[in-house]
N, C-alpha and C positions, 0 to 999 in steps of 0.2 A: 859271477854269471849264474851259477847254480841257484844262489839265493834270489836273484832277480826272477829267474824262471819259476821258482817255487812261489814267489809272491804274486806273479802274474797268474799262475794257476789258481791261487787262493782267491784272487779278485774275480776270476771267471766263475769259480765255484760259488762264491757269495752271490753274484748276480743271478746265476742260474737257479740257486735255491730260493731266492726271493721271487723270481719269476714264476716258479712252480707252486707258490703258496696259493691257497684257496680262501683263506680267512685272514683278517688282520693279525690275529695271534700267531698264525703260522708264519706270516711275513716278519713279524717282530722277532720271533724265535730264530728264524733263518738268518736274520741280520746279526743278531747277537752271537749265535753259534759260529757263523762264518767268520766274523771279526775276531772272535776268541781264538779260533784255530789259526787264522792268518797271522795273528800277532803272538802266537805261542802263549796265550794267557790261560789261567785256570778258571777265570770267571769273567763274565761280560754282562752288561746291562744296557738296556735302551730306555731312555727317558724322554718325555715330551714336556716342553715348556708351556705351562698353562698361564698365559699372561694375565688373564682375568682373575686368577687366584694367586698370582705371584709365587708360583711354586714349580718345581720340577717333579713330575709324577712318573714313577717307574712303571714301565709297561711290561717288561720281562726281565727276569734274572736267569742267566744260563750258566751251566758249568757247576763248579764246586760252590754251593751256596752255604751261607752261614745259617744257623738255626732260625734267625729272624727274617730270612729272605725266602719268600715264596716264588715259585716260577712265574706265575702271573698274579702279582699282588693286587689286592683290592684297594688298599689304602696306603701304600708306601709312597710318601711324598716328602719333599724337603723344601722349606721356604727358600726362595732365591737369595735372600739376604745372608743365608748361611754359606751359600756357594755363589758369590756374586760374579765370578769370572765370566760366566756366560753372558750376563748383561753388560758388564763393564767392557769386556773385550769386543763384543759385537756392536755395541752402541757407541763406543769411543774410538777404538783403534780401527776396526773394520769400516765403520761409517766414514772414517777419515781417509779412506783410500787403500787400506791394507787388504789382506785376504784372511779368511777364517782358518787358522792353524790349530793343530792339536798341541797339548802340553803334557808333560810328565810330572808326577809327584811321587814322593817316596815316604815311607813311614818314618824316615829320619827327620822329616820336616824341612821347611825352607831353610836353605843355607847349610844344611848338614852334609857331611860325607865328602868324599873326593872321587874323582873319576879315575879309571885305570891309567890315564895319562899322567897322573900325579898331582895336577893342580887342584886346589880346593875350589869347587864350584857348587852351585846349588844343586839339590837333588831333583830338579825340574827344569823345564825349558819353557819360557813364555815369551811373547812379544815384548812384554814389559814386566816390571817387578811384580811379584805376587801381592795380592791383597791379604788382609787379615783373614778373609774367608778361607784361604788355603788350609788353615789349621783345622777347619771342619772336615776336609777330606783326609788330612793326616790322622786325625783322631779315628775316623771311620776305618781307615786302613789298619791301624793298630788294633782296634777293637775286634776286627774280623780276621786277624792273622794274615794280613796281606802286606807284602813288602813294597810294592810300587803299583802305580796305575797310570794309564794314558787316557786322556779325556779329549774327545774330538767333537766340536760343535757340528750339528747336522743342520744344513741350511737348505731350505726348500722355498722355491718361488721368491728368492731374494731375501728371505727372512729366517731368523733363527727358529728352527722347528723343535730342537731338543739336543740331546747329546748321546754320544757313544762312549761307554766307559769299559775299559778292559783292565783286569788286574792280574798280577802274579803273586804267589804266596811268599811269605818270609823265607829267606834262604835261596830263593831263585834269583837268576840274573835280573837286575833292574832294567826297566825300559830305558832306552837311550834316544838321542835326537833322531836317528834314522827311523826308530819305531814311531815317534811322534809324526814324522813326515808321512810314513806309510799309513798311520791311522787317519790322517787327513784325507788320503786317497780313498780309504775304505768308507769314511763318512760320506764322501761324495757319491760313491757307488750305492750306499744305503739310501741316500736322499733320492737318487734316480729310481731306485726300486720302490720306495714309498710313493713317489709321484706316479709311477706307472700303475701301482696297485690302486691308488686313489682314482685314476682315470678309469680303470677297469670296473671298480666299484660303482662309479658314477654311471658308466654304461649299463651295468647290470640293474642299477636302480631305475634308470630311465626305461629300460626294457620291461620292467614290471610295475610301472607307475603310470597312472592316467595323467596326461599332461595338463588338462584343464583343472581338475579338482585336487590333484596331489594324492588321491586315494590309490589303492592297488588297482591294477587293470585285470582284464579277463585272463591273461596269461598267468598272472600271479595267483588268481583264484584256482585255476586249473591245477597248478602245481601243488598248492596247499591242500586242495580237495583230495587229490590222489593220495597224498601222504596221510590225510586224516582218515580216509576210507580204509586204507591198509591197516592203520592202527585199530580201527573199529572191527575189521574182519578178524584180526588177531585176538581181540578181546571184546566181543559184542556186548557183554554185560557191563563192562567197566569203562568203555570209551563212548561217550555220547557225541555224535556229530550232528549239528543243526545248521540249516541254511535258511536265511530270510531273504526273499527276493522282493524288491520294491520297484514300483513303476511310478514315476513322478507325474501326476496328472496335470494337464494344462500346458505342458511345455510347447506344444505345437501352436496353440493359440497365442502364447506370449511371443514366440518367434515371428508369427505372421502379423501380429498387431503392434509389437513394440520393437521388433528387430532381434537379430541373433545375439547381439552383444548383451541385451537385457536377458535373453534366454540363458546365455552362458553364466550370467551372474546368479540366476536362479539355480542353475545346476551347482555352482560353487557353494551357494548357501546351503543347499540340501546336503551337499557333500560334507559340510561342516557339522550339520545336524547328525548325519549318519556316523561320523567319526566320534562325536560326543556320546551318542547312544552305544556305539560299539565299545567304548571305554568301560561301560558298565558290565561287560562280559570279558573277564580276563583272557587275554590272548586272542580275542576275536579279530578277524580280518575284515576291514571295511573296504569295499571296492565299487568301482563303476564298471558295469559290464559293457556299456556302450549306449549311446543315445540317452534316453531317459530312464534306463534300467540300472539299478544298483543292487548290491547285496551285502549281507553280513554272514560270514562263515565262522561258526563257533565250534570249538572242540573242547569238551570237558564239562562246561556248565549244563545243568539239567534243562530238559525241554521247557519246563515251566518258567525258568529264569529267562530263557530265550524269548518265549512268548510275551513275558512281561516287558522286556526291552523292546520287542517289536511293537507292543501297544504304545509305549512311550514315543517310539519313532513316528507312529501314525499321528499322535497328538501334536508333536513338535512340527512334523511336516505339514500338518493342516494349518498351522499358525503362520506359515511363511507367506509373506506378502507376494502377490502376483500368481502364486501357484493355486492349484485346485485340490490340494490334499495328496495323499499317497495311497496307492493300492498295494497291500502288503500280504505276502503269502509265506507261511512257515512250514518247513518239513524237518522233522527230527527223528533220529533213530531211537530216541527215548519215548516216542509215541507209537501206537499200534499201526504201523504202516507196512508191516511185513519185512522180510530180509532186505537189507541194502548192501548189495555186493559191488556196486559200481557208483562212481560219481554221477554218471548220467541219470541213474534212477532218482537220486536225491534231487538233482536239478529239475527233473520232470515233475516230481511231487511238489516242490516249492513253486515251480512255474504254474502248475495247475491250480494251486491254492491262490496264487496272485491273480490269475485269470478270473477265478471265481469272485475274489474280492473286488476286482475292477468291474466285472459284470453287474455285481450287486451294489455298486457304489458304496461299499462298506468303508466306514471310517475306523474300523478295527481290523486287526490281522485275521485272516482265515488260516486255520491250522490243519494240515493234512492229518487224517486218521482219527479225528475227534468227534465224528458223527456216526459212530457205530460200525458194525461189520460191513455195511454196504456204503461206506463213506464215498460221496460223489467225487471228492477230490482224488482219492486213491484210484477210483474206477477210471476217471478221466486220464490220469497220468499213465495208467497201465494199458490204455487202449493202444492198438497198433498205430503207428504214425500215419497220418492221412496221406493219401496219394492225390495228385492233381484232379483225378476224376471224382474223388469223394468230396472235393472242396477243402478249404483250409479253415476249419473252425478255429484251429490253434496249431501253429507250428512250434514244436519244442526245439530247444537247442540241440545241436548235433552230438553233444557229449553223452 
């Protein structure tokens, strides 16, 4: 009874730890550590089955790692033909009506040793006889000073997702059949945790993605901009933050004459152009702010690099069928625009530059701060916001 209660507590702790994770790595580590503790192992690993590459790729190694095992390895992977149990088992036995069970292997190898009950039995438990691939795990156990391991397939959405692997060192009690049964339960809990995390990640992605173009949305820009401005304020000389604001000309005419479906295609095509140009600026965020307004947010590259990419964007945007070009404004902390202490000011500067480009029907970007001490764009951006009585020459965004 005490052991059952301990295992129940371990299952709850594992589920809670995975639920509290904020990143995929945190989730993987919580799964591996929780399973290791629950099974009394010294080491645990979580691997994903990459079908398209025919390999098991290790996501995380937890516990007492060997010298060649990193916690989050970049390139630790094993061809499935070396460890074929996961494919043989899931595609032959389970597909034929069984259930995904865990199995145990020992450093003594298939067929070696005897159980405390006295009878000579294999040092593992499987639904069927082991394949020659078992020797791959046996060799790995011996090489890394481990005496036994339990391997449990992780099944997600009805398909093999990967595996949980927990090991004990040489000299420790070897895993037994009840441990394999418990590992099967833990693998199910881990699968549920992975599925829940994937659902949350998808919800987060949708919350920060424009549904039509697949670009980032305004919420994502606001979050990234706040972070970028904080970095700039901490290091004004070393961190350049630049914003390119674009207005896709002619969208209303297309909507009115060709229909909104055609207008949506124009928006999608420009979104692709913006994404392509954004890729020229390492780490840049390409976003649709709403309607026909888009932006590129860059942190790091010089102002000249950003202006050069904005010029390319104007050229490519002007070549789009159906559209009437792009009005493009640029504001960068790398230009003489005065101190930028808030995201709102950089937005106002880029917005004012875009407004000037649109008014002048310019096919090139207008850049804030590059027309001398009395730059009209900077002056326009820094004017007090208009009131209804003053008229609305230009309403800037509220940030």
